[in-house]
VEXDREN-2710 file (C-alpha; in Angstrom, 1 decimal):
% VEXDREN-2710
k/r/px/py/pz
1/UNK/-18.1/16.0/-11.1
2/UNK/-21.5/13.0/-12.5
3/UNK/-21.9/14.8/-15.2
4/UNK/-17.8/14.7/-16.1
5/UNK/-17.8/11.3/-15.3
6/UNK/-20.7/10.6/-17.9
7/UNK/-19.0/11.7/-20.8
8/UNK/-15.6/9.5/-20.3
9/UNK/-15.5/7.0/-22.8
10/UNK/-15.7/4.0/-20.6
11/UNK/-17.5/1.9/-23.7
12/UNK/-13.3/2.2/-24.7
13/UNK/-12.7/1.2/-21.3
14/UNK/-15.2/-1.5/-21.1
15/UNK/-13.8/-3.3/-24.8
16/UNK/-10.5/-3.1/-23.3
17/UNK/-11.2/-5.4/-20.7
18/UNK/-13.1/-7.6/-22.4
19/UNK/-10.7/-8.5/-24.6
20/UNK/-8.9/-9.9/-21.6
21/UNK/-12.0/-11.4/-20.0
22/UNK/-15.8/-12.0/-20.8
23/UNK/-17.9/-9.1/-20.0
24/UNK/-21.4/-8.2/-21.6
25/UNK/-22.0/-4.6/-24.1
26/UNK/-24.3/-3.9/-21.3
27/UNK/-22.0/-4.7/-18.0
28/UNK/-22.9/-4.2/-14.0
29/UNK/-20.6/-2.2/-12.7
30/UNK/-19.5/-0.7/-9.2
31/UNK/-17.8/2.1/-8.1
32/UNK/-14.8/2.8/-5.7
33/UNK/-13.7/6.3/-4.5
34/UNK/-10.8/7.3/-3.1
35/UNK/-9.6/11.1/-1.8
36/UNK/-7.1/13.2/-0.8
37/UNK/-7.2/17.0/0.4
38/UNK/-9.5/18.4/1.5
39/UNK/-13.9/17.5/0.3
40/UNK/-17.4/19.4/1.4
41/UNK/-18.5/15.4/0.3
42/UNK/-18.6/11.6/1.4
43/UNK/-17.7/8.9/-0.1
44/UNK/-20.9/7.5/-0.5
45/UNK/-22.9/10.3/-2.2
46/UNK/-19.7/11.0/-4.6
47/UNK/-19.9/7.2/-5.5
48/UNK/-23.8/7.2/-6.0
49/UNK/-23.4/10.8/-7.9
50/UNK/-21.0/9.2/-10.3
51/UNK/-22.4/6.0/-10.5
52/UNK/-26.5/7.2/-10.8
53/UNK/-24.7/9.9/-14.1
54/UNK/-22.9/6.3/-15.3
55/UNK/-26.1/4.5/-15.8
56/UNK/-28.0/7.0/-16.9
57/UNK/-25.6/7.8/-19.7
58/UNK/-24.8/4.4/-21.0
59/UNK/-27.7/1.9/-19.6
60/UNK/-25.3/0.0/-17.3
61/UNK/-26.7/-0.9/-14.2
62/UNK/-24.9/0.4/-10.7
63/UNK/-24.1/-2.8/-7.9
64/UNK/-23.5/-1.3/-4.5
65/UNK/-21.3/-4.1/-3.6
66/UNK/-18.4/-4.7/-6.2
67/UNK/-18.2/-8.2/-5.4
68/UNK/-21.5/-8.7/-7.7
69/UNK/-20.5/-6.7/-10.5
70/UNK/-19.2/-7.1/-13.6
71/UNK/-17.0/-3.9/-13.8
72/UNK/-15.2/-2.1/-11.3
73/UNK/-15.1/1.6/-11.8
74/UNK/-12.0/3.4/-9.5
75/UNK/-12.5/7.0/-9.2
76/UNK/-9.2/8.5/-7.3
77/UNK/-9.7/12.1/-6.8
78/UNK/-6.6/14.8/-5.8
79/UNK/-7.6/17.9/-4.5
80/UNK/-8.7/19.9/-7.8
81/UNK/-8.1/17.2/-10.0
82/UNK/-9.9/13.6/-10.5
83/UNK/-9.4/10.1/-12.3
84/UNK/-11.6/7.8/-13.6
85/UNK/-10.2/4.0/-14.3
86/UNK/-11.5/0.4/-14.9
87/UNK/-10.1/-2.6/-13.0
88/UNK/-9.2/-4.6/-15.7
89/UNK/-9.7/-8.0/-13.7
90/UNK/-12.6/-9.1/-12.2
91/UNK/-11.1/-9.4/-8.8
92/UNK/-8.7/-6.5/-6.8
93/UNK/-5.2/-7.0/-7.3
94/UNK/-4.4/-6.7/-3.3
95/UNK/-6.3/-10.6/-3.0
96/UNK/-3.2/-11.9/-2.9
97/UNK/-3.6/-15.9/-2.8
98/UNK/-0.5/-15.9/-0.1
99/UNK/-2.8/-13.5/2.5
100/UNK/-3.8/-16.0/4.5
101/UNK/-2.6/-14.2/8.0
102/UNK/-3.9/-10.6/9.0
103/UNK/-2.9/-8.8/12.0
104/UNK/-3.8/-5.2/12.6
105/UNK/-3.1/-2.3/10.4
106/UNK/-1.6/-5.0/8.0
107/UNK/-0.6/-3.2/4.5
108/UNK/-2.7/-4.1/1.4
109/UNK/-0.3/-5.4/-1.2
110/UNK/-0.6/-2.8/-3.7
111/UNK/0.5/0.0/-1.2
112/UNK/3.5/-2.3/-0.3
113/UNK/4.6/-3.4/-3.7
114/UNK/3.6/0.7/-4.7
115/UNK/6.3/1.4/-1.2
116/UNK/9.5/-0.6/-2.8
117/UNK/8.8/0.5/-6.7
118/UNK/9.1/4.0/-4.8
119/UNK/11.8/3.4/-3.0
120/UNK/14.1/1.6/-6.5
121/UNK/14.0/-1.5/-5.3
122/UNK/16.6/-3.7/-7.6
123/UNK/16.6/-7.7/-8.4
124/UNK/19.1/-8.9/-5.6
125/UNK/18.9/-6.5/-3.3
126/UNK/18.8/-6.8/0.9
127/UNK/15.7/-5.5/2.2
128/UNK/14.9/-5.1/5.6
129/UNK/11.3/-4.7/7.6
130/UNK/12.1/-4.0/11.0
131/UNK/8.1/-4.0/11.7
132/UNK/7.1/-6.8/9.5
133/UNK/3.9/-7.6/10.7
134/UNK/2.5/-10.1/8.5
135/UNK/4.9/-9.8/6.4
136/UNK/3.5/-8.5/3.4
137/UNK/6.4/-6.1/2.6
138/UNK/8.9/-8.2/2.6
139/UNK/7.0/-11.3/1.1
140/UNK/5.9/-8.4/-2.1
141/UNK/10.1/-8.0/-1.8
142/UNK/11.0/-11.8/-2.1
143/UNK/8.3/-12.1/-5.2
144/UNK/10.2/-9.1/-7.0
145/UNK/13.4/-10.8/-6.3
146/UNK/14.8/-8.9/-3.5
147/UNK/17.3/-10.6/-0.1
148/UNK/14.3/-9.9/1.9
149/UNK/15.0/-10.3/5.8
150/UNK/11.9/-9.6/8.6
151/UNK/10.8/-9.2/12.2
152/UNK/9.2/-7.8/14.6
153/UNK/9.1/-7.7/18.2
154/UNK/4.8/-9.7/17.9
155/UNK/6.0/-13.3/18.3
156/UNK/1.8/-13.1/16.8
157/UNK/2.9/-11.1/14.0
158/UNK/6.2/-13.6/13.5
159/UNK/3.8/-16.2/13.2
160/UNK/1.6/-14.5/10.8
161/UNK/4.8/-13.8/8.2
162/UNK/5.4/-17.2/8.6
163/UNK/2.2/-18.8/7.6
164/UNK/1.9/-16.0/5.1
165/UNK/5.4/-16.6/3.8
166/UNK/4.9/-20.6/3.2
167/UNK/1.8/-19.7/1.6
168/UNK/3.7/-17.3/-1.0
169/UNK/7.0/-20.2/-1.2
170/UNK/9.2/-18.1/-1.2
171/UNK/12.1/-17.8/1.3
172/UNK/12.8/-15.3/3.8
173/UNK/15.2/-15.0/7.0
174/UNK/12.7/-14.1/10.2
175/UNK/13.6/-13.4/13.4
176/UNK/11.5/-12.1/16.3
177/UNK/13.9/-8.9/17.5
178/UNK/13.2/-5.5/19.2
179/UNK/13.0/-2.8/16.2
180/UNK/15.6/-0.2/18.7
181/UNK/18.1/-2.7/18.6
182/UNK/18.4/-4.8/15.3
183/UNK/20.6/-7.8/15.5
184/UNK/21.8/-6.8/11.9
185/UNK/25.3/-5.8/11.4
186/UNK/26.4/-2.3/10.2
187/UNK/25.1/-2.4/6.6
188/UNK/23.0/-5.3/6.5
189/UNK/20.3/-3.4/4.1
190/UNK/20.2/-2.0/0.5
191/UNK/16.7/-0.7/1.8
192/UNK/14.4/-0.8/4.8
193/UNK/11.2/-0.3/3.8
194/UNK/8.5/-0.5/6.5
195/UNK/5.2/0.5/8.2
196/UNK/5.7/1.7/12.0
197/UNK/3.1/1.8/14.4
198/UNK/0.5/4.7/13.8
199/UNK/-0.4/4.4/17.7
200/UNK/-3.7/3.7/16.4
201/UNK/-4.7/0.3/15.9
202/UNK/-1.0/-0.6/17.4
203/UNK/-0.5/1.7/20.3
204/UNK/2.5/2.8/20.9
205/UNK/4.7/3.7/24.5
206/UNK/5.9/6.8/24.7
207/UNK/4.6/8.1/21.0
208/UNK/5.8/8.5/17.7
209/UNK/8.6/10.6/18.0
210/UNK/10.2/8.1/20.5
211/UNK/9.6/5.2/18.0
212/UNK/11.0/7.1/15.1
213/UNK/13.7/8.3/17.1
214/UNK/14.7/4.5/18.2
215/UNK/13.9/2.8/15.3
216/UNK/15.2/5.1/13.6
217/UNK/19.0/5.0/14.5
218/UNK/19.0/1.4/14.0
219/UNK/17.6/1.8/11.0
220/UNK/20.6/4.5/9.8
221/UNK/23.0/1.8/10.9
222/UNK/22.1/-1.1/8.9
223/UNK/21.7/1.0/6.2
224/UNK/24.6/0.2/2.9
225/UNK/26.4/3.2/1.9
226/UNK/24.0/3.6/-1.0
227/UNK/21.2/2.3/0.6
228/UNK/17.0/3.9/1.2
229/UNK/15.2/4.0/3.6
230/UNK/10.4/4.0/2.7
231/UNK/8.4/4.5/6.1
232/UNK/4.6/4.8/5.7
233/UNK/3.2/7.1/8.1
234/UNK/0.7/9.2/9.2
235/UNK/3.0/11.5/10.6
236/UNK/5.9/12.3/7.4
237/UNK/6.6/15.9/9.6
238/UNK/7.5/14.2/12.5
239/UNK/10.6/11.8/10.9
240/UNK/13.2/12.9/10.9
241/UNK/16.2/10.6/10.6
242/UNK/19.8/12.2/11.1
243/UNK/22.0/12.5/7.9
244/UNK/19.2/11.1/5.7
245/UNK/17.9/13.5/2.9
246/UNK/14.0/13.0/1.4
247/UNK/13.8/12.2/-2.0
248/UNK/10.4/11.9/-2.5
249/UNK/7.0/12.3/0.4
250/UNK/4.0/11.0/-1.6
251/UNK/0.2/11.1/-0.5
252/UNK/-1.8/7.9/-0.3
253/UNK/-5.5/7.5/0.2
254/UNK/-5.5/4.1/2.6
255/UNK/-9.1/3.5/5.2
256/UNK/-10.0/7.1/5.3
257/UNK/-6.5/8.3/6.5
258/UNK/-4.2/9.9/4.0
259/UNK/-0.7/8.6/4.9
260/UNK/2.4/9.3/2.9
261/UNK/4.9/7.4/1.8
262/UNK/8.4/9.2/2.2
263/UNK/11.5/7.6/1.2
264/UNK/14.9/8.8/2.3
265/UNK/18.5/8.4/1.3
266/UNK/21.7/8.9/2.7
267/UNK/23.0/12.9/2.1
END
């Protein structure tokens, strides 16, 4: 892996980045790594091996901390394939200016944006998040031109959403509600996109099966005839919503876990 990484033409990537911002000819760099699939090495081990190989091959200086580096190299290993990329911006795209308030289990904005794109969001569609948390999904949806509606039974989460929505300067409809009894009309949503509790950072009374069944009935009820549902879940095989078919199931790497973005529509 280290030898292959050192053989990648990172000089071309550096020159591309230099068209957008000032970067020296021999920059300092940091390596980030994520995985999907089984492996016999840790993230720190592969970062060190790849980083040291690149430093030797190119004469660049490896930094441990991303915020101290002039370039960020991203290594993504998916089963038996590896991809190496270079972040164009100095700061990660996940550092959105609006994300002032956080909640346990809060999504990174790029993942929320990816969920919306996988679900095929179109401007003007009505998007509902029954488990809004700090509101990342609906804020990203509103930024893409959606009419966003969100709620949570946790009043602190609703407060966090309101604070982030004000910072984003985007119009949102916000409510305190129970996802198992949504105060919305039948067919009110073109798209339901959500990250329900995983029963880890946020505990779930009665377990995931009970949560998925109760909230799932409401998501199906409020879904428009041609609507879609996208759910981020660590247990995709337990997400069965009657009358819906699975369009896609995309595994991702997230903070040491491997959840999936499941997209469903009406059969």
